[in-house]
C-alpha positions in Angstrom: -10.2 -15.1 8.3 -8.7 -17.5 5.8 -7.0 -14.7 3.9 -5.5 -13.4 7.1 -4.1 -16.8 7.9 -2.7 -17.2 4.4 -1.2 -13.8 4.5 0.4 -14.5 7.9 1.9 -17.7 6.6 3.2 -16.0 3.5 4.8 -13.2 5.5 6.5 -15.5 7.9 7.8 -17.7 5.2 6.9 -20.9 7.0 5.6 -22.5 3.9 8.6 -21.6 1.9 11.7 -21.6 4.0 12.8 -24.4 6.4 13.7 -23.3 9.9 17.5 -23.1 10.2 19.0 -23.0 13.7 22.6 -22.4 14.7 24.2 -23.4 17.9 26.7 -21.1 19.4 28.9 -22.0 22.4 27.9 -20.1 25.5 30.6 -17.7 26.5 30.4 -15.9 29.8 32.8 -13.1 30.1 32.3 -9.7 31.6 32.2 -6.9 29.1 31.9 -3.2 29.3 29.1 -1.8 27.2 29.5 1.5 25.5 25.9 2.6 25.2 26.7 5.3 22.7 28.2 2.8 20.3 25.4 0.3 20.9 22.8 3.1 20.2 24.6 4.0 16.9 24.6 0.3 15.9 20.9 -0.1 16.7 19.9 3.0 14.9 21.9 2.0 11.8 20.2 -1.5 11.8 16.6 0.0 11.8 15.1 -0.4 8.3 14.4 3.0 6.8 10.8 3.3 5.6 10.9 6.7 4.0 12.3 8.4 1.0 13.1 11.9 -0.1 10.9 11.3 -3.1 7.2 11.9 -2.4 4.6 9.6 -4.1 2.7 11.0 -7.0 -0.2 9.6 -8.9 1.8 8.6 -12.0 4.4 7.0 -9.8 1.8 4.9 -7.9 0.0 4.0 -11.1 3.2 2.8 -12.8 4.4 0.8 -9.8 1.0 -0.9 -9.3 0.7 -1.7 -13.0 4.3 -3.0 -13.2 3.7 -5.2 -10.1 0.5 -6.6 -11.7 2.3 -7.2 -15.1 5.0 -9.1 -13.3 2.4 -11.3 -11.5 2.7 -14.7 -13.1 -1.1 -15.4 -13.4 -1.9 -12.1 -15.2 -1.5 -11.8 -18.9 0.3 -8.4 -19.3 -1.3 -7.8 -22.7 -4.8 -8.0 -21.3 -4.2 -5.8 -18.2 -5.9 -2.5 -18.2 -6.8 0.0 -15.4 -10.4 -1.2 -15.4 -9.8 -4.9 -15.9 -11.7 -6.9 -13.3 -9.5 -9.3 -11.5 -12.0 -12.2 -11.3 -14.0 -11.8 -14.4 -11.5 -10.4 -16.9 -8.2 -11.8 -15.6 -9.4 -15.0 -14.0 -7.9 -14.5 -10.6 -9.2 -16.0 -7.3 -9.2 -14.8 -3.7 -5.8 -16.4 -3.0 -4.3 -14.5 -5.9 -5.7 -11.2 -4.5 -4.0 -12.1 -1.2 -0.7 -12.6 -3.0 -1.1 -9.3 -4.8 -1.9 -7.5 -1.6 1.2 -9.0 0.1 3.3 -7.8 -2.9 1.7 -4.4 -2.6 2.5 -4.2 1.1 6.2 -5.0 0.3 6.3 -2.6 -2.6 4.8 0.4 -0.8 6.0 -0.5 2.8 2.5 -0.3 4.2 -0.1 -2.5 5.9 -3.3 -3.1 3.9 -6.2 -4.4 6.0 -8.2 -7.4 4.8 -11.3 -5.4 4.9 -9.7 -3.0 2.4 -8.1 -5.6 0.1 -11.5 -7.3 -0.2 -12.6 -4.3 -2.2 -9.8 -4.5 -4.7 -11.7 -5.4 -7.9 -9.6 -3.6 -10.5 -6.1 -2.0 -10.7 -7.8 1.4 -10.5 -9.3 0.5 -7.1 -5.8 -0.4 -5.8 -4.3 2.9 -7.2 -7.1 4.9 -5.6 -6.7 3.2 -2.3 -3.0 3.9 -2.2 -3.5 7.5 -3.3 -6.0 8.0 -0.5 -3.7 6.4 2.0 -0.8 8.7 1.0 -3.0 11.8 0.6 -2.3 12.2 -3.1 -5.0 14.2 -4.9 -3.2 15.8 -7.7 -4.9 13.6 -10.3 -8.3 15.0 -9.3 -9.2 18.4 -10.8 -9.7 20.9 -8.1 -13.2 22.3 -7.8 -12.9 26.0 -7.6 -15.4 28.2 -5.7 -17.0 29.0 -9.1 -20.4 30.0 -10.3 -22.4 27.5 -8.3 -20.9 28.7 -5.0 -21.3 32.4 -5.9 -24.9 32.0 -7.0 -25.7 30.1 -3.8 -24.0 32.7 -1.7 -25.8 35.5 -3.5 -29.2 33.8 -3.1 -28.5 33.3 0.6 -27.5 36.9 1.0 -30.7 38.0 -0.8 -32.9 35.8 1.5 -31.1 37.3 4.5 -31.8 40.9 3.4 -35.5 40.3 2.6 -36.2 38.9 6.1 
């Protein structure tokens, strides 16, 4: 609950930026609206959240490690894939919330609090993002090898004997 509140405040920038208001004079004049032009303008203003480059495991790993190296409370020399955030790097829960917010900005995604609570090492973050984007190229494929063939043969033998 606390991390959700902190993350909301960090995203909205209410702790960092003062609210700036501008007053414009009210002008009432009839205008004709060209909906095609308005549509083009609106479409061009939508932030694009895709890329022609697909994520790969090395890309996610390098971006996560760079993001963590640039985090001011982490010593870049002591950062490893299996460094524990709390025990090895001395981070607290607020630091994990800040890292999660930075990851959301970097990868244009939403990370649930329930998921970010399980981020114990950089490897956990990388695995989470790979699962989220369906990246499995770093895992060696298990072929239908000897075990499967032996099991299938044994099942066929049992079926023929009955």
